[in-house]
Structure formats: C-alpha cells, structure tokens
N, CA, C and O atoms as a GROMACS GRO file, in nm:
protein
  264
    1MET      N    1  10.999  10.872  10.777
    1MET     CA    2  10.990  11.015  10.771
    1MET      C    3  11.121  11.081  10.812
    1MET      O    4  11.166  11.176  10.748
    2ILE      N    5  11.182  11.031  10.918
    2ILE     CA    6  11.306  11.091  10.964
    2ILE      C    7  11.415  11.075  10.859
    2ILE      O    8  11.497  11.165  10.840
    3GLY      N    9  11.416  10.961  10.790
    3GLY     CA   10  11.514  10.939  10.685
    3GLY      C   11  11.502  11.041  10.573
    3GLY      O   12  11.603  11.088  10.521
    4ALA      N   13  11.380  11.076  10.537
    4ALA     CA   14  11.358  11.177  10.433
    4ALA      C   15  11.409  11.313  10.480
    4ALA      O   16  11.466  11.388  10.401
    5ALA      N   17  11.389  11.345  10.607
    5ALA     CA   18  11.436  11.471  10.661
    5ALA      C   19  11.589  11.478  10.659
    5ALA      O   20  11.646  11.582  10.629
    6VAL      N   21  11.653  11.368  10.689
    6VAL     CA   22  11.799  11.362  10.685
    6VAL      C   23  11.850  11.385  10.544
    6VAL      O   24  11.946  11.459  10.523
    7VAL      N   25  11.786  11.321  10.446
    7VAL     CA   26  11.826  11.338  10.306
    7VAL      C   27  11.809  11.484  10.263
    7VAL      O   28  11.896  11.539  10.197
    8ILE      N   29  11.698  11.544  10.300
    8ILE     CA   30  11.674  11.685  10.265
    8ILE      C   31  11.781  11.774  10.327
    8ILE      O   32  11.831  11.866  10.262
    9GLY      N   33  11.816  11.746  10.452
    9GLY     CA   34  11.922  11.822  10.519
    9GLY      C   35  12.056  11.808  10.448
    9GLY      O   36  12.129  11.905  10.433
   10LYS      N   37  12.088  11.686  10.405
   10LYS     CA   38  12.214  11.662  10.335
   10LYS      C   39  12.216  11.730  10.199
   10LYS      O   40  12.320  11.781  10.157
   11ILE      N   41  12.102  11.733  10.130
   11ILE     CA   42  12.094  11.803  10.001
   11ILE      C   43  12.115  11.953  10.024
   11ILE      O   44  12.190  12.017   9.951
   12ALA      N   45  12.048  12.007  10.126
   12ALA     CA   46  12.061  12.150  10.156
   12ALA      C   47  12.204  12.188  10.193
   12ALA      O   48  12.251  12.297  10.160
   13ALA      N   49  12.274  12.097  10.264
   13ALA     CA   50  12.411  12.123  10.306
   13ALA      C   51  12.512  12.097  10.194
   13ALA      O   52  12.629  12.130  10.207
   14GLY      N   53  12.465  12.037  10.085
   14GLY     CA   54  12.555  12.009   9.974
   14GLY      C   55  12.634  11.881   9.990
   14GLY      O   56  12.729  11.856   9.916
   15GLU      N   57  12.597  11.799  10.088
   15GLU     CA   58  12.669  11.673  10.112
   15GLU      C   59  12.637  11.570  10.004
   15GLU      O   60  12.723  11.490   9.967
   16ILE      N   61  12.515  11.572   9.955
   16ILE     CA   62  12.476  11.482   9.847
   16ILE      C   63  12.406  11.564   9.739
   16ILE      O   64  12.354  11.672   9.765
   17GLU      N   65  12.404  11.510   9.618
   17GLU     CA   66  12.342  11.579   9.506
   17GLU      C   67  12.194  11.542   9.497
   17GLU      O   68  12.156  11.427   9.518
   18ASP      N   69  12.113  11.641   9.467
   18ASP     CA   70  11.970  11.618   9.449
   18ASP      C   71  11.949  11.550   9.314
   18ASP      O   72  11.987  11.605   9.210
   19ILE      N   73  11.890  11.431   9.315
   19ILE     CA   74  11.875  11.354   9.191
   19ILE      C   75  11.728  11.345   9.148
   19ILE      O   76  11.680  11.239   9.109
   20THR      N   77  11.658  11.458   9.156
   20THR     CA   78  11.518  11.457   9.114
   20THR      C   79  11.507  11.504   8.970
   20THR      O   80  11.592  11.579   8.920
   21THR      N   81  11.401  11.460   8.904
   21THR     CA   82  11.375  11.501   8.766
   21THR      C   83  11.300  11.634   8.767
   21THR      O   84  11.269  11.688   8.874
   22GLU      N   85  11.270  11.688   8.649
   22GLU     CA   86  11.200  11.815   8.640
   22GLU      C   87  11.063  11.812   8.707
   22GLU      O   88  11.016  11.914   8.758
   23ASP      N   89  10.999  11.695   8.705
   23ASP     CA   90  10.865  11.685   8.764
   23ASP      C   91  10.869  11.648   8.912
   23ASP      O   92  10.764  11.619   8.971
   24GLY      N   93  10.987  11.648   8.974
   24GLY     CA   94  11.000  11.625   9.118
   24GLY      C   95  11.014  11.481   9.160
   24GLY      O   96  11.012  11.452   9.280
   25LYS      N   97  11.028  11.390   9.066
   25LYS     CA   98  11.041  11.249   9.101
   25LYS      C   99  11.188  11.210   9.114
   25LYS      O  100  11.275  11.271   9.052
   26ASN      N  101  11.214  11.110   9.194
   26ASN     CA  102  11.350  11.060   9.212
   26ASN      C  103  11.392  10.989   9.085
   26ASN      O  104  11.325  10.897   9.039
   27ALA      N  105  11.505  11.032   9.027
   27ALA     CA  106  11.551  10.978   8.899
   27ALA      C  107  11.580  10.828   8.906
   27ALA      O  108  11.549  10.755   8.811
   28ALA      N  109  11.637  10.782   9.016
   28ALA     CA  110  11.667  10.639   9.030
   28ALA      C  111  11.539  10.557   9.035
   28ALA      O  112  11.531  10.449   8.975
   29ALA      N  113  11.439  10.607   9.105
   29ALA     CA  114  11.311  10.535   9.114
   29ALA      C  115  11.242  10.530   8.978
   29ALA      O  116  11.179  10.430   8.943
   30VAL      N  117  11.252  10.638   8.903
   30VAL     CA  118  11.192  10.642   8.769
   30VAL      C  119  11.257  10.537   8.680
   30VAL      O  120  11.188  10.465   8.607
   31ALA      N  121  11.390  10.529   8.685
   31ALA     CA  122  11.461  10.432   8.603
   31ALA      C  123  11.424  10.289   8.641
   31ALA      O  124  11.403  10.204   8.553
   32LEU      N  125  11.415  10.261   8.769
   32LEU     CA  126  11.376  10.127   8.814
   32LEU      C  127  11.233  10.095   8.773
   32LEU      O  128  11.202   9.982   8.735
   33GLY      N  129  11.145  10.193   8.780
   33GLY     CA  130  11.006  10.173   8.742
   33GLY      C  131  10.992  10.137   8.595
   33GLY      O  132  10.906  10.057   8.559
   34ARG      N  133  11.075  10.197   8.511
   34ARG     CA  134  11.070  10.165   8.368
   34ARG      C  135  11.111  10.022   8.342
   34ARG      O  136  11.058   9.957   8.252
   35MET      N  137  11.206   9.971   8.421
   35MET     CA  138  11.254   9.834   8.400
   35MET      C  139  11.160   9.732   8.463
   35MET      O  140  11.154   9.617   8.417
   36GLY      N  141  11.088   9.770   8.566
   36GLY     CA  142  11.011   9.677   8.647
   36GLY      C  143  10.908   9.594   8.573
   36GLY      O  144  10.904   9.472   8.587
   37GLY      N  145  10.823   9.659   8.494
   37GLY     CA  146  10.716   9.587   8.426
   37GLY      C  147  10.768   9.486   8.325
   37GLY      O  148  10.716   9.375   8.316
   38LYS      N  149  10.868   9.525   8.250
   38LYS     CA  150  10.924   9.434   8.151
   38LYS      C  151  10.994   9.317   8.219
   38LYS      O  152  10.978   9.202   8.176
   39ALA      N  153  11.070   9.343   8.324
   39ALA     CA  154  11.138   9.236   8.396
   39ALA      C  155  11.038   9.139   8.457
   39ALA      O  156  11.059   9.018   8.456
   40ARG      N  157  10.928   9.194   8.511
   40ARG     CA  158  10.826   9.109   8.570
   40ARG      C  159  10.762   9.020   8.464
   40ARG      O  160  10.743   8.901   8.486
   41ALA      N  161  10.730   9.078   8.349
   41ALA     CA  162  10.669   9.001   8.241
   41ALA      C  163  10.764   8.895   8.187
   41ALA      O  164  10.722   8.784   8.155
   42ASP      N  165  10.893   8.927   8.178
   42ASP     CA  166  10.991   8.830   8.130
   42ASP      C  167  11.003   8.710   8.222
   42ASP      O  168  11.032   8.599   8.177
   43ASN      N  169  10.980   8.731   8.351
   43ASN     CA  170  10.992   8.622   8.448
   43ASN      C  171  10.864   8.540   8.463
   43ASN      O  172  10.865   8.437   8.531
   44MET      N  173  10.755   8.583   8.401
   44MET     CA  174  10.629   8.511   8.411
   44MET      C  175  10.607   8.422   8.290
   44MET      O  176  10.653   8.451   8.179
   45SER      N  177  10.537   8.314   8.313
   45SER     CA  178  10.501   8.227   8.201
   45SER      C  179  10.386   8.292   8.124
   45SER      O  180  10.317   8.380   8.176
   46ALA      N  181  10.367   8.248   8.002
   46ALA     CA  182  10.258   8.300   7.920
   46ALA      C  183  10.124   8.269   7.986
   46ALA      O  184  10.031   8.350   7.980
   47LYS      N  185  10.114   8.154   8.049
   47LYS     CA  186   9.990   8.116   8.115
   47LYS      C  187   9.958   8.213   8.230
   47LYS      O  188   9.844   8.255   8.246
   48ARG      N  189  10.058   8.247   8.308
   48ARG     CA  190  10.038   8.338   8.422
   48ARG      C  191  10.000   8.478   8.373
   48ARG      O  192   9.912   8.542   8.430
   49ARG      N  193  10.067   8.526   8.268
   49ARG     CA  194  10.032   8.657   8.212
   49ARG      C  195   9.887   8.658   8.164
   49ARG      O  196   9.816   8.757   8.183
   50LYS      N  197   9.843   8.548   8.102
   50LYS     CA  198   9.706   8.538   8.054
   50LYS      C  199   9.607   8.540   8.171
   50LYS      O  200   9.502   8.603   8.162
   51GLU      N  201   9.640   8.470   8.279
   51GLU     CA  202   9.554   8.468   8.397
   51GLU      C  203   9.536   8.609   8.454
   51GLU      O  204   9.426   8.650   8.488
   52ILE      N  205   9.646   8.682   8.463
   52ILE     CA  206   9.642   8.818   8.516
   52ILE      C  207   9.561   8.909   8.425
   52ILE      O  208   9.481   8.989   8.473
   53ALA      N  209   9.581   8.897   8.294
   53ALA     CA  210   9.507   8.979   8.198
   53ALA      C  211   9.358   8.948   8.203
   53ALA      O  212   9.275   9.039   8.195
   54SER      N  213   9.324   8.820   8.215
   54SER     CA  214   9.182   8.781   8.222
   54SER      C  215   9.116   8.838   8.346
   54SER      O  216   9.004   8.888   8.341
   55LYS      N  217   9.186   8.830   8.459
   55LYS     CA  218   9.133   8.882   8.584
   55LYS      C  219   9.112   9.033   8.574
   55LYS      O  220   9.010   9.086   8.620
   56ALA      N  221   9.208   9.103   8.513
   56ALA     CA  222   9.197   9.249   8.498
   56ALA      C  223   9.079   9.284   8.408
   56ALA      O  224   9.004   9.378   8.438
   57ALA      N  225   9.061   9.211   8.299
   57ALA     CA  226   8.951   9.239   8.206
   57ALA      C  227   8.816   9.215   8.274
   57ALA      O  228   8.724   9.294   8.258
   58LYS      N  229   8.806   9.108   8.349
   58LYS     CA  230   8.680   9.080   8.421
   58LYS      C  231   8.649   9.192   8.519
   58LYS      O  232   8.535   9.239   8.528
   59SER      N  233   8.751   9.235   8.592
   59SER     CA  234   8.731   9.341   8.689
   59SER      C  235   8.692   9.471   8.620
   59SER      O  236   8.603   9.543   8.666
   60ARG      N  237   8.760   9.501   8.511
   60ARG     CA  238   8.733   9.625   8.438
   60ARG      C  239   8.592   9.629   8.384
   60ARG      O  240   8.524   9.731   8.396
   61TRP      N  241   8.546   9.522   8.326
   61TRP     CA  242   8.415   9.521   8.261
   61TRP      C  243   8.300   9.487   8.353
   61TRP      O  244   8.185   9.503   8.313
   62SER      N  245   8.328   9.440   8.476
   62SER     CA  246   8.219   9.407   8.567
   62SER      C  247   8.174   9.526   8.650
   62SER      O  248   8.072   9.518   8.719
   63LYS      N  249   8.247   9.637   8.644
   63LYS     CA  250   8.210   9.755   8.722
   63LYS      C  251   8.082   9.815   8.664
   63LYS      O  252   8.063   9.824   8.543
   64SER      N  253   7.994   9.856   8.756
   64SER     CA  254   7.869   9.916   8.710
   64SER      C  255   7.894  10.057   8.661
   64SER      O  256   7.975  10.130   8.718
   65ARG      N  257   7.827  10.094   8.557
   65ARG     CA  258   7.843  10.227   8.499
   65ARG      C  259   7.734  10.318   8.553
   65ARG      O  260   7.618  10.278   8.562
   66VAL      N  261   7.771  10.437   8.587
   66VAL     CA  262   7.674  10.532   8.643
   66VAL      C  263   7.637  10.634   8.540
   66VAL      O  264   7.556  10.723   8.568
   0.00000   0.00000   0.00000
C-alpha cells in the first residue's frame, strides 16, 4: 500500500509519467497480460493442456443449475 502511495505522489509531482490506459489499467500490466496466456501455452505440452482443459470442463459442467 505504501508503495502505491509513493507512486501516486511521484505522478502528482511530475517525477514519473502516469502510464495508465483509458480504462484506468496499468499499460505495462496489460501488455504482460496479453503475452502471458500464449507464453504459458507454448511452454506446456499438449498432454498438460488437455489435462487442464478436461478439468475445467468437468468443473464447468458439474455445477448445479438453479
């Protein structure tokens, strides 16, 4: 929390540039997020990706509907 306050103070003082997007998100974090899923999938074997997908499908379809 204190680190965030320091960054806000530095932005207000003009020491650093505010790098947020129009929707208020940090531009660097957005860019890393876009790369993350693809990089993770590239590093996984096809077998591991299938295991994760199967687990997700089971979880998704086992939920009771109200």
